[in-house]
C-alpha positions in Angstrom: 93.6 84.7 154.8 93.2 83.2 151.4 93.8 79.5 151.1 97.1 78.6 149.6 96.9 76.1 146.7 99.3 73.2 146.8 99.7 73.3 143.0 99.8 76.1 140.5 97.3 76.2 137.8 98.7 76.6 134.3 97.9 79.9 132.6 96.3 79.5 129.2 98.6 82.2 127.7 101.7 80.1 127.5 100.9 76.9 129.5 103.1 78.0 132.4 101.8 78.7 135.9 101.3 82.5 136.6 100.6 84.5 139.8 97.5 86.7 140.0 99.6 89.7 139.0 100.6 87.9 135.7 104.2 87.0 136.7 105.3 83.6 135.7 106.3 81.3 138.6 110.0 81.0 139.1 112.2 78.3 140.6 110.5 78.6 144.0 107.5 76.4 144.7 104.1 77.5 143.5 102.9 77.6 147.1 105.7 80.0 148.2 105.2 82.2 145.1 101.4 82.4 145.8 101.9 83.1 149.5 104.3 85.9 148.6 101.8 87.4 146.1 99.1 87.2 148.8 101.3 89.0 151.3 102.2 91.7 148.8 98.5 92.2 148.0 97.7 92.4 151.8 100.5 95.0 152.3 99.2 97.1 149.4 95.6 96.9 150.8 96.9 97.9 154.3 98.9 100.8 152.9 95.8 102.0 151.0 93.6 101.6 154.1 96.2 103.5 156.2 96.3 106.4 153.7 92.5 106.6 153.6 91.7 106.2 157.3 94.6 106.9 159.6 96.3 109.8 157.9 93.1 111.9 157.4 92.0 111.1 161.0 95.4 112.3 162.4 95.5 115.4 160.3 91.9 116.5 161.2 92.6 115.8 164.8 95.7 118.0 164.7 94.1 120.8 162.8 91.2 120.9 165.2 93.7 121.3 168.1 96.1 123.6 166.4 96.1 125.8 169.5 97.8 123.0 171.3 99.6 120.8 168.7 103.0 121.6 167.1 103.5 118.5 165.0 102.4 114.9 164.5 104.5 112.0 163.1 103.7 108.4 162.4 106.8 106.2 162.8 106.9 103.4 160.3 107.9 99.9 161.4 107.8 97.7 158.3 107.5 94.5 160.3 105.7 95.8 163.4 102.3 94.8 164.4 101.3 98.4 165.5 101.7 102.1 164.5 103.5 104.6 166.7 102.2 108.1 166.6 104.0 111.1 168.2 102.0 114.2 168.9 104.2 117.2 169.8 102.5 119.8 171.9 103.4 123.5 171.8 104.7 123.7 175.3 107.9 122.8 177.1 106.1 120.4 179.5 103.6 117.6 179.2 100.1 119.0 178.5 97.8 117.4 180.9 94.8 119.2 179.4 95.6 117.6 176.0 96.1 114.1 177.4 92.4 113.0 177.3 92.2 114.1 173.6 95.4 112.1 172.9 93.9 109.0 174.6 90.7 109.5 172.5 92.8 109.8 169.4 94.4 106.5 170.2 91.0 104.8 170.7 89.7 106.3 167.4 92.6 104.8 165.5 92.1 101.5 167.3 88.4 101.5 166.5 89.3 102.0 162.8 91.1 98.6 163.0 94.7 99.6 163.8 97.0 98.6 166.6 98.5 101.9 167.8 100.5 103.6 170.5 100.0 107.4 170.6 102.6 109.3 172.6 102.5 113.0 173.6 105.8 114.8 173.3 106.8 118.4 174.0 108.0 121.2 171.7 111.5 120.9 173.1 111.7 117.1 172.5 113.9 116.3 169.5 112.1 114.0 167.0 115.5 112.7 165.8 115.9 111.1 169.3 112.8 109.0 168.4 113.2 108.2 164.7 115.0 109.2 161.6 113.1 111.1 158.9 113.1 107.9 156.7 111.2 106.1 159.4 108.3 108.5 159.8 105.6 110.4 158.0 105.1 114.0 159.1 101.3 114.2 159.2 101.0 117.7 160.5 103.2 120.8 161.2 101.5 123.8 162.8 102.0 126.7 160.3 101.6 129.3 163.0 104.3 127.7 165.2 106.6 127.6 162.2 106.0 131.3 161.6 106.7 132.0 165.2 109.9 130.0 165.1 111.1 131.7 162.0 110.5 135.1 163.5 112.4 134.1 166.7 109.3 134.3 168.9 108.3 131.4 171.1 104.8 129.9 170.2 102.0 130.5 172.6 101.1 127.2 174.2 97.5 128.4 174.8 
């Protein structure tokens, strides 16, 4: 974590203290403004790292297991200290053959520097029981399973 200065440094542009993003300090203390700017920068860096590491890893994992995976979602918790990933299998019951791969996925995300919980769900589980669409990112949706659903046929769980 960056050290937080106890005083702001005047910006040479107009003699008033400014944050790293160029905003002039307001009525709050310089320390609080600086801490807020640091937190915002850390959030932006975490979001970039999430988009560059976690999302591609999840998508690749799902595509590789398209014969077993219906969908994958990451639930967003703005203030949580971990990610929640939901992997929906193609079957109507827990897929014990997929379980070791789900565990390895969780470990891979953890090794990439993220606290995570990966949970396997079934095709008959309703995602809305777990989260609202605003709370999650749909990382993967199996196109073959969607085609089967639209035709009225049940997907083949392998």
